[in-house]
N, C-alpha and C positions, 0 to 999 in steps of 0.2 A: 448436499454438504454446503455449509455456509462458511465463507472465508472472509476475513478482514485483511485488507492490504493497507500498508502504511508507507507514505512518502515522507520521511522524517525531515525536520528542520526545527530551528528554535524560534524563528519568527512565524513561520507557517508550517504546520504539519497537516498533510492531507491524509484522509482515510476514505476507504471505500469497501462496501460489503457486497459480495457477489455470491449468489446461490446457483448451484448446478441442479437442474431438475432431473430427478431420477428417471422419469418416464422417457425423456428424449435427449438428455444430456445438454439441453440448451441452457444458456446462462441468463440469469435475471439479476438486475441491479436492485439491491434491497435498499441501500442508502449510501450517501456520500456527502463529504463536506470537508471543512478545514477547521483546525484549531489555530487561532491567531493570538499571539502574545504581544503586548505593548513593547515597542522599540526601546523605550527608556527604562523598562523594568530590569531589575537585576537578574542575571542568568539563573540563579537557584530558584527564584520565583517563577520564571518562565518555564523551567523544567518541571516544577511542581504542577503548574497549570496543565501542561501537556500530559503528564502522568494521570492527573485526576480526571481530565476530560476523556482520555482514552479508556481508563477504567470504567467510567460511566457508560461509554459506548459499548464496551465489551459486556458489561452487566446487563445493559438494555437488550442487546441483540443476541447474546450468547452464541458467538460463532464457534465452529468446530475446530478451527485452526487459524493461524495467522501468518503473515509474511511481511517482511520489511525490506525495503530497497537497501542494498549495500552502499557504503560510502564511495562516491566517485571522487577521487582525489582532485582537488582544485588547486589552482595556482596560489590562491590566498590560504595560507596555512591556518590562520585564525578562523576563517569561515569554515574550513574543513573540520577543525577541532570542535567548533560550536555545533555543527551539524552532527558530528559524531556523538556528542553528548545527548542531543535530541534523539538520535537513533538508539542509544543505550537506554534512555528512559522509555522509549516505545517498546523495546524488547522486554524490559522489566515489566511494563504494564501487561503485555501479552503473557509472559511467564507467570506473573502473579494471578492472572485470570485463568490459569490452568491450561493454557494453549501451547501446543508445539509450535515452534517458530521456524519458518523457512526464510532464507536470505537469498536475494538475487541481485546480481549486478545490473546496471542499466542495460547493458548489451543483452543479457539473458532475458530481461523483460521484453525488449524490442523483438528478439527472435521469437519468443513465445506468442506475442500478440500480433506482430506485423509480419513475421516470417523473414525479417531482414534486420540484422544486428546494427545497421547504421540508419535505421528509419529516423526521420526527423519528427519533431514534436507534432506537426500537423498530421502526418501520416498515422502516428500513434493515437492521437485523439480521435481521428476518424475511425480507426479500427476498433477502438473501445466503443464508440457509438454504434457501429455496425454489429459487433459481437453481442452487445447488450440490448440491441434493438431499441435504442433510444431515439427520440425525435431530434435531439440536438447534442452537440458535444458537451460533455459535463464541464462545468466551470466552478471554481477556478482551476487553473492548470494542475495545481497540487492534488486536487481531488481526482482529476482524470488520471494522473500518474498513479495514485493509490489504487484506483480501480484496475489499472493495467497490472500492477503488482499482484493483486488478488487473482486476476485472470491467469497470470503466469503461474501462480502457485497451484491453481486448480489443474492446469495442464501438466505441471510437474508431478502432482499427485497421481494423475491418471497414468503417466508414463511409468512411474515407480510401480504401480500396481501391475502393469503389463510385464515389467521385468521379472516379477515374482511368479507369474503364471506359467 
């Protein structure tokens, strides 16, 4: 199963694709990166760029499902609203690509990947590296976070399957 994870934002949106091998249930990193929009660009154009780039990635890799990190409320309401708009565009791109969409809070992602809901960024990045058997921590941080969202979604799918058996 191939999963795309998305760490939404309007300035930088991270994406990561993770495949679970059927033979041994190990995880493989297929691709990761970020979509960066210019700081001075109008918000509608930034959102359009995010949508188009994500649709291109979905069309290229054809994931089976996708997941987006839930909005973590920040003290800056303007920033939170902007990130929320980026999140909405990401969810639209996944839905338009015909994918079911999982949503996970930062705490849920940390629990699934590091086994600890208060894991710090360094711990999370190292666990992503270990779980995907990478030589180094994925950069930039938004891409590593997106890979973590994809890993969380794969774990969640497995647990859901166990609940039905």
